[in-house]
C-alpha positions in Angstrom: 238.4 199.3 50.7 239.3 196.1 51.9 242.6 195.7 50.4 245.1 193.5 52.5 244.9 195.8 50.6 247.1 195.9 52.6 249.2 195.9 55.7 252.4 193.8 56.0 253.5 192.6 59.4 257.1 192.8 60.3 259.1 189.6 60.5 259.0 187.7 63.8 261.6 188.7 66.3 264.6 186.3 66.4 265.1 185.3 70.0 268.0 183.7 71.7 266.5 180.7 73.4 269.0 180.4 76.2 267.7 181.8 79.4 269.8 182.4 82.4 268.4 180.1 85.1 268.8 181.1 88.7 268.2 178.1 91.0 266.2 178.6 94.1 268.0 178.2 97.5 266.6 176.0 100.2 263.8 173.8 98.8 260.3 174.0 100.1 259.5 170.7 98.5 261.6 167.7 97.6 260.1 167.5 94.1 261.1 171.1 93.5 264.6 170.3 94.6 264.7 167.2 92.4 263.4 169.1 89.4 266.0 171.8 89.8 268.8 169.3 90.1 267.6 167.4 87.1 267.4 170.7 85.1 270.9 171.7 86.2 272.1 168.3 84.8 270.1 169.0 81.6 268.0 165.9 82.3 264.8 167.6 81.1 262.6 164.5 81.1 263.2 164.0 84.8 263.0 167.7 85.5 259.5 167.8 83.9 258.3 164.7 85.8 259.5 166.1 89.2 258.1 169.6 88.8 254.8 168.1 87.6 254.7 166.1 90.8 255.3 169.3 92.8 252.6 171.2 91.0 250.1 168.4 91.6 250.4 169.1 95.3 248.1 172.0 96.4 250.4 172.8 99.3 253.3 173.4 96.9 251.8 174.6 93.6 251.3 178.2 94.7 254.7 178.6 96.4 257.0 181.1 94.7 259.9 178.6 94.4 257.7 175.9 92.9 256.3 178.4 90.3 259.7 179.7 89.4 261.0 176.1 89.0 258.1 175.2 86.8 258.6 178.3 84.7 262.3 177.5 84.2 261.8 173.8 83.5 259.1 174.4 80.9 261.0 177.2 79.1 263.9 174.8 78.9 261.7 172.2 77.4 261.1 174.6 74.5 264.6 173.8 73.3 264.1 170.0 73.4 263.0 168.5 70.1 260.7 166.0 71.8 258.7 168.8 73.4 259.2 171.8 71.1 256.1 171.2 68.9 253.8 171.4 71.9 255.1 174.9 72.9 255.9 174.1 76.5 257.0 177.7 77.0 253.3 178.5 77.4 253.0 176.5 80.6 256.2 178.1 81.8 254.9 181.5 81.0 251.7 180.9 82.9 253.7 180.0 85.9 255.9 183.1 85.6 252.9 185.3 85.2 251.2 183.8 88.3 254.4 184.2 90.3 254.7 187.9 89.3 251.1 188.4 90.5 251.6 186.5 93.8 255.0 187.9 94.7 256.0 190.7 92.3 259.7 191.1 93.5 260.5 187.4 94.0 263.7 186.6 91.9 262.8 189.7 89.9 265.6 189.6 87.4 265.1 185.9 86.5 261.3 186.2 86.4 261.5 189.3 84.2 263.7 187.4 81.8 261.2 184.6 81.5 258.3 187.0 81.1 259.9 188.9 78.3 261.0 185.7 76.6 257.5 184.4 76.8 256.1 187.6 75.4 258.5 187.5 72.4 257.7 183.8 71.7 254.0 184.6 71.9 254.5 187.5 69.6 256.3 185.3 67.0 253.5 182.8 67.1 250.9 185.5 66.8 252.6 187.0 63.7 252.7 183.5 62.1 249.0 183.0 62.9 248.2 186.4 61.4 250.1 185.7 58.2 248.3 182.3 58.0 245.0 184.2 58.4 244.2 182.4 61.6 242.9 185.7 63.0 241.3 184.4 66.2 244.4 182.5 67.2 246.5 185.5 66.5 244.4 187.7 68.7 244.6 185.4 71.7 248.4 185.1 71.4 248.8 188.9 71.1 246.6 189.4 74.2 249.2 187.5 76.1 251.9 189.8 74.8 250.0 192.9 75.8 249.1 191.5 79.2 252.8 191.0 79.9 253.8 194.4 78.7 251.2 196.1 80.8 252.0 194.3 84.1 252.1 196.6 87.1 250.4 199.3 85.1 253.0 199.1 82.4 255.9 199.6 85.0 257.0 196.0 85.4 260.1 196.5 83.3 260.9 200.1 84.0 264.1 199.2 85.8 265.5 197.4 82.8 268.0 199.1 80.4 266.2 201.7 78.1 266.9 199.7 74.9 265.2 196.7 76.4 262.3 198.8 77.5 262.0 200.2 74.0 262.0 196.7 72.5 259.3 195.6 74.8 257.2 198.8 74.1 257.6 198.2 70.4 256.6 194.5 70.7 253.5 195.5 72.7 252.5 198.2 70.2 253.0 195.7 67.3 250.8 193.2 69.3 248.0 195.7 69.4 248.4 196.4 65.7 248.3 192.7 64.9 245.1 192.3 67.0 243.4 195.2 65.4 244.4 194.0 61.9 243.2 190.5 62.7 239.8 191.6 63.8 239.5 194.1 60.9 240.5 191.5 58.3 238.0 189.1 59.8 235.4 191.7 58.9 234.5 192.4 62.5 234.1 196.1 61.9 232.5 197.2 65.1 235.0 195.2 67.2 238.0 196.5 65.2 237.2 200.2 65.8 238.3 200.5 69.5 241.4 198.4 68.7 242.4 200.6 65.8 241.8 203.8 67.9 244.1 202.4 70.5 246.8 201.7 67.9 246.6 205.1 66.2 246.9 206.9 69.6 250.3 205.2 70.2 253.1 207.1 68.4 255.0 203.9 67.9 252.5 202.5 65.4 250.6 205.6 64.3 250.9 205.0 60.6 248.7 205.9 57.6 247.5 202.3 57.1 245.9 202.2 60.6 243.9 205.3 59.8 242.9 203.8 56.5 241.5 200.7 58.2 239.7 202.8 60.8 238.2 205.1 58.1 237.0 202.0 56.3 235.6 200.4 59.4 233.5 203.6 60.1 232.4 203.5 56.5 231.3 199.8 56.7 229.3 200.6 59.9 227.7 203.7 58.2 229.1 206.1 60.7 229.7 209.0 58.3 230.4 211.5 61.1 233.2 209.5 62.6 234.5 208.5 59.2 234.9 212.2 58.2 236.4 213.2 61.6 239.0 210.4 61.2 239.8 211.4 57.6 240.2 215.0 58.8 242.5 213.9 61.6 244.5 211.6 59.4 245.1 214.3 56.8 246.4 216.6 59.4 248.8 214.0 60.8 249.9 212.7 57.3 249.2 215.6 54.9 251.2 214.1 52.1 250.0 210.5 52.2 248.4 209.7 48.8 246.2 206.9 50.1 244.7 209.1 52.8 244.1 211.9 50.3 242.3 209.4 48.1 240.2 208.3 51.0 239.2 211.9 51.6 238.3 212.4 47.9 236.3 209.2 47.8 234.4 210.4 50.9 233.3 213.6 49.1 232.4 211.6 46.0 230.3 209.1 47.9 228.5 211.7 49.9 227.9 214.0 46.9 229.9 216.9 48.3 231.2 218.0 45.0 232.1 221.6 45.9 234.3 220.3 48.8 235.7 217.7 46.5 236.7 220.3 43.9 238.3 222.5 46.5 240.4 219.5 47.8 241.4 218.4 44.3 242.4 221.9 43.3 244.5 222.2 46.5 246.1 218.8 45.9 246.8 219.4 42.2 248.4 222.8 43.0 250.8 221.1 45.4 251.5 218.2 43.1 251.3 219.6 39.5 252.9 216.6 37.9 250.3 214.2 39.3 248.3 213.1 36.3 245.7 211.2 38.4 244.8 214.4 40.4 244.3 216.4 37.2 242.2 213.6 35.7 240.1 213.3 38.9 239.5 217.1 38.8 238.6 217.0 35.1 236.0 214.2 35.7 234.6 216.0 38.7 234.1 219.2 36.8 232.5 217.2 34.1 230.1 215.5 36.6 229.1 218.9 37.9 228.4 220.1 34.4 226.3 217.0 33.7 224.4 216.2 37.0 222.5 213.0 37.2 219.2 214.8 37.3 219.9 216.2 33.8 219.5 219.8 34.9 222.7 221.5 33.8 223.8 224.3 36.1 224.0 228.0 34.9 227.9 227.7 34.9 228.0 224.5 32.9 230.1 226.2 30.1 232.6 227.3 32.8 232.7 223.8 34.2 233.3 222.3 30.7 236.2 224.7 30.2 237.8 223.8 33.5 237.4 220.1 32.8 239.1 220.7 29.4 242.0 222.4 31.1 242.4 219.7 33.6 242.2 216.9 31.0 245.0 218.8 29.1 247.2 218.8 32.2 246.5 215.1 32.9 247.5 214.1 29.3 250.5 216.3 29.4 251.7 214.5 32.5 250.7 211.0 31.2 250.3 211.2 27.4 250.1 207.4 26.9 247.3 206.7 29.3 244.4 205.3 27.2 241.8 206.1 29.8 242.8 209.7 30.0 242.7 210.1 26.2 239.4 208.3 25.9 237.7 210.4 28.6 239.0 213.6 27.1 237.6 212.6 23.7 234.3 211.7 25.4 234.1 215.2 26.8 233.8 216.6 23.3 231.9 213.6 21.9 229.1 213.8 24.4 228.6 217.5 23.8 228.6 216.8 20.1 225.9 214.2 20.7 223.8 216.7 22.5 223.9 219.0 19.5 223.1 216.1 17.2 220.0 215.4 19.3 218.9 219.0 18.8 219.5 218.6 15.0 217.3 215.5 14.9 214.6 217.4 16.8 214.3 220.0 13.9 211.2 219.0 11.9 210.5 222.2 10.0 212.0 223.3 6.7 211.8 227.1 7.0 214.8 229.3 6.6 215.0 229.8 10.3 215.0 226.0 10.8 217.7 225.6 8.1 219.8 228.3 9.7 219.4 226.6 13.1 220.4 223.3 11.5 223.5 224.7 10.0 224.5 226.4 13.2 224.0 223.2 15.3 225.8 221.1 12.7 228.8 223.4 12.7 229.1 223.1 16.5 228.5 219.3 16.4 231.1 218.7 13.7 233.6 221.0 15.4 233.3 219.0 18.6 233.6 215.7 16.8 236.8 217.0 15.2 238.2 217.9 18.6 237.3 214.5 20.0 238.8 212.4 17.2 242.5 212.8 18.0 242.0 211.7 21.6 240.0 208.6 20.5 242.6 207.8 17.9 245.4 208.1 20.5 243.5 205.7 22.8 243.0 203.3 19.9 246.7 203.4 19.0 247.6 202.6 22.6 245.2 199.7 23.0 244.9 198.1 19.6 248.4 196.5 19.4 247.3 194.2 22.3 243.6 194.0 21.5 243.5 190.2 21.7 244.8 190.3 25.3 242.7 193.2 26.7 240.5 192.6 29.7 238.3 194.4 32.1 238.4 198.2 32.0 240.9 198.3 29.1 238.6 196.1 27.0 235.6 198.3 27.8 237.6 201.4 26.9 238.8 199.9 23.7 235.3 198.9 22.6 233.9 202.4 23.4 236.8 204.0 21.6 236.1 202.0 18.4 232.4 202.8 18.6 233.0 206.5 19.0 235.5 206.5 16.1 233.1 204.6 13.8 230.4 207.2 14.4 232.7 210.1 13.9 234.2 208.7 10.7 230.7 208.1 9.3 229.6 211.7 10.0 232.9 213.0 8.5 232.4 210.9 5.4 235.5 208.8 6.0 233.9 205.6 4.8 237.1 203.5 4.7 238.0 204.3 8.3 234.4 203.8 9.4 234.3 200.4 7.7 237.6 199.5 9.5 236.1 200.4 12.8 232.9 198.4 12.0 234.9 195.3 11.3 236.6 195.6 14.6 233.3 196.1 16.4 232.0 192.9 14.7 234.9 190.9 16.3 234.1 192.4 19.7 
């Protein structure tokens, strides 16, 4: 599966741009003082020029007050039209992060505000890059978000109000999800696996779609053991999720584990008796088991045909106007009839025993064709009104339906109907 299809990102967080600015006390450098005064007067051009001078001085650039001033100035520039497009907040965020590393408790409240604002702005940019399919760019932006969220071993913001902590935790979890999705949708399967594992282990973003991507990544890297283990875990966590159930069924089909597949389908259809697709899948599975690819029919093939017939009946009861269901049900009888027809054609003698065998086989064949006809006719009645617009699978089903009806009508001596089907075939 590589379905985008697939995972929608939440809208970017709306953030109030105003940040409470706490000016430092006594200046360590005249440029820092000038920058703060200019910022207080909302003279952002001068504030930028002065703080840039301060940061150009090696003796000043690593001092806490200088770093805080730079962070405040550059975050303020994010609200100035002249500078906004260049995302000056990124420079401000670098300064705030450096300050938090150099002196963790310096002006803690103000620095935490700046760090969180920078994290949210980076997240918004990362979401936009992801939606624009700029996956590498999205990953780098989200790495910044997670680095902020995990400062001090994830305890940097533990003294903030619980609702603020929850918001930060959610943003970090979403950042990891976006990174995992970005790598996955860039078809970097191996790289995506540890990221997806990290996401699914976090209750905040442990959702079925994450398991789907992880299962698919294991499949793409041919790790059947991990693929199945993840399917098993996912089904326990989300037992009612249809997409994960289908992943499980597809795994059994792909790996030829028909007995396991039947068991799972029987369990699923018993829990959801109105689900036509489950009954149809069970019907076709029974039919595949009755007609293995090697041509050696199992001893219980008659039982399997009977079970397939029962499941087709339930599928059509649940979805009577599904052309595919009707066609495949008709094909169940038609193919058996064709087997008898081949046996008839193999009779070369003219003895009474041969004649009796011919009559017996013909009766079985004709009886099966008679059973098949109503389902093909139903499929035809569903598809024919739009025959000029049919495409893909519907067109293939329509053509096969017409071919089957043509053959049945010929054997039944219904020449007018057979001719009608022949004319349609000629146009196809």
